[in-house]
C-alpha positions as CSV (number, residue, x, y, z in Angstrom):
1,M,115.5,-122.8,-4.5
2,L,115.5,-119.0,-5.0
3,E,116.0,-116.7,-2.1
4,P,113.2,-114.2,-1.4
5,L,115.2,-111.2,-2.6
6,S,116.0,-113.0,-5.9
7,M,112.4,-113.9,-6.3
8,A,111.2,-110.4,-5.7
9,L,113.7,-109.0,-8.2
10,L,112.6,-111.6,-10.7
11,V,109.0,-110.6,-10.3
12,L,109.9,-106.9,-10.6
13,A,111.9,-107.6,-13.8
14,V,108.9,-109.5,-15.3
15,L,106.5,-106.7,-14.4
16,A,108.9,-104.1,-16.0
17,A,109.2,-106.2,-19.1
18,V,105.4,-106.4,-19.4
19,A,105.0,-102.7,-18.8
20,V,107.6,-101.9,-21.5
21,A,105.8,-104.3,-24.0
22,V,102.4,-102.6,-23.3
23,I,103.8,-99.1,-23.8
24,A,105.6,-100.2,-27.0
25,I,102.4,-101.8,-28.4
26,K,100.4,-98.6,-27.6
27,I,103.0,-96.5,-29.4
28,A,103.1,-98.8,-32.4
29,I,99.3,-98.7,-32.7
30,K,99.3,-94.9,-32.6
31,L,102.0,-94.7,-35.2
32,A,100.3,-97.2,-37.5
33,I,97.1,-95.3,-37.3
34,R,98.8,-92.0,-38.2
35,V,100.7,-93.6,-41.1
36,G,97.5,-95.1,-42.4
37,I,95.7,-91.8,-42.3
38,V,98.6,-90.0,-44.1
39,A,98.7,-92.8,-46.7
40,A,95.0,-92.5,-47.3
41,I,95.2,-88.7,-47.7
42,I,98.1,-89.0,-50.1
43,L,96.2,-91.7,-52.1
44,V,93.1,-89.5,-52.3
45,G,95.2,-86.6,-53.5
46,L,96.8,-88.7,-56.2
47,Y,93.4,-90.1,-57.2
48,A,91.9,-86.6,-57.4
49,A,94.8,-85.4,-59.5
50,G,94.5,-88.3,-61.9
51,F,97.8,-90.0,-61.2
52,V,96.2,-93.2,-59.8
53,G,93.6,-95.1,-61.8
54,L,91.7,-97.1,-59.2
55,P,88.8,-99.1,-60.5
56,F,86.1,-98.0,-58.1
């Protein structure tokens, strides 16, 4: 059986891991949105310049 101090430290470690995961997911989502916007702008620029022939 775990001692109360060990149990408290285990709970704190789990909470810290969850917090780090949530922050990492938020950063990843923001980064993915920015990369998607930049890629869309570049693709529109290439399409307007005639370098990409997309069948729209």
